[in-house]
Steps between C-alpha positions, in 0.01 A plus 500: 500500500203291605536274797478129423251349743431127517157409637280195471154485653237229459142607563144393435279687257381745762631820350845469656805622316714243322853621443723347231783273601797717409646774289408855413345668199551865410138552408269799507124541474317748279146620557288716273148621446358153449490163681831371364813453706828461312823344622829632359840332515748780573796283404379476140264801493236268361139437596468169686125488456171645614202392705149642499372550851139411585252781442429515873867588564487813286445858613370785278853601395627145433678313779643591838875488553639145519769408754798282407640286780842355580659387174245654259337167415188550712275805505188615683225726371206617710205534269204732495309215665737530801636152438876456464608295199829311472695480175795283403775617266771298333722554196224414254167591656293684757201312635222555749542255786256211524466583869188708565546872565540587866260725691733688733305596814360853539510578128879460498699620200858394429742796488857363502706193582832480681786375285687327782221403744181297444270791582259688278355839594124537480270799547177398669186677610405332830230753582327790322697755700856393432757293316784267590837400359559130557789264438354180358666167443598486132428127501147555634373852442201439725731496802592840645810480719483857630298815445529877550185713510466812285236761578535642148516358150837412351584412140836326488734295717852415383738246650856622444760255372630428851168324565443687824449869418147592392384833356127581497358774279206672665280742307332679790673627693766522228799311634735204471509277807779265610444145623712192561429139410701235682588146395205346682254734332442759771421848372591791726432871468819698568292810565694690234345678202595746228229766467448639151356818350265323259362156425774246425431279199792254508780405739811297420769355725861521383718186495652451843195644679683813617310746280181547305312737273139610480324654203267798530317504167336829404464868572739738671642219715571266207839352584690198620613511863786279617546399861732307729378190685618419851297267720603699808508857370214450254442652155691821425434714194823539302444654156237612250499510120241591239436285197570596141128557436489758780841658438440541126170681552301229321126554500316286752812338651456181697756279672426138417740274689840468668743206533860439605789359300578142598813606694349815652729733302218667312133591509264484202208742479224479242284803421254614236307793366131419494448771236700423188532290190507162671880491501566741786637252747851473646725274703799648677781364713659686787802383696422391855705439813323237714716591801380861509186475282622799298400536136709630214440867425415429138382198306777292344260448208142572401343278234164494331258251650141418419258739663312368802204660668531277806674612820649216700516126426798305364569707190877453500644148501869469585690193384642311803848518349469868422554539127146576386179668605150420375225757442136409426383709205124471471483769232728328251302344218393156618666554840870454572756458777793727413845372602766764572865486593501584871825696480445707186125497446546377143216287366603134470177353369145425596258223588158459343236232537144454379380468860671825603308777320534757779783411743487693828729324749830311480546314829831342607594321822732721706 
């Protein structure tokens, strides 16, 4: 269940975040290969509305990944112009904030937001030779509270649902690194890392922050690797499983994305064959034990899913109450979000919208 957070902040029009007065909204954001951003109400499985982002905010493939904060009524999106835009979501609309977009120092890009603390993680490039992970004040993204230097590029930073455990996906060297984020916004490197055999394309933290999973997308190492999280002992590899696309011998297999069931009892893995008839995509569910990070030996179900040629990104949306999962299907005619029963994999319906011709990501607050 989502946490109900009550916040009220009064600010001037200086690009500061304005949070709503109360309540929560089980909303999600959908991006595609255009400048539109859709908001979805997961209580009704209906489209709340759409907003067209300014042309300067776009990148060649559409839009960067938006970040939902707190109660899913405010979102950030760092545009191709390196300005971070704020969006407001309610039960009837999604709107671009009247506040001007914020230039986060050092070409900062929003990566994730803590669900229980007012801190947002930002990747910045303070000098040509390195990068930094910073914890910025969610109410004023221009203010960095703490920073950790990175000598190498990193793609993703995830705040686990405890608000204090942070996983960072690094492409070279290929590893997952473990950090902590305290209540006053101080980031600390634990010194622990999980070294991997090939480039990781997506990492997810299980509910409870005791386990995680990382996706290795293609080639001989194509698999999902689960691991235990302990702030003292570090990250310990626990189990490995191959996706349906790999196990079935599909031509050109690729692992697309991985996500956990809302209660941590299962793991969803999406995979595709990049050589096929446009329908060679699958979603599977494996049982998962968050205490040991062990995966079920076989999938409890494997269902057809729209093919995706993208590795990584939010390509599996899990309903916060657990009953449904959402899969962007850019290859369905007109574009569609497929809705499946999370337990059985049976198709429950779909979402379409004129502003969603090629959906790529389905982003929920975690």
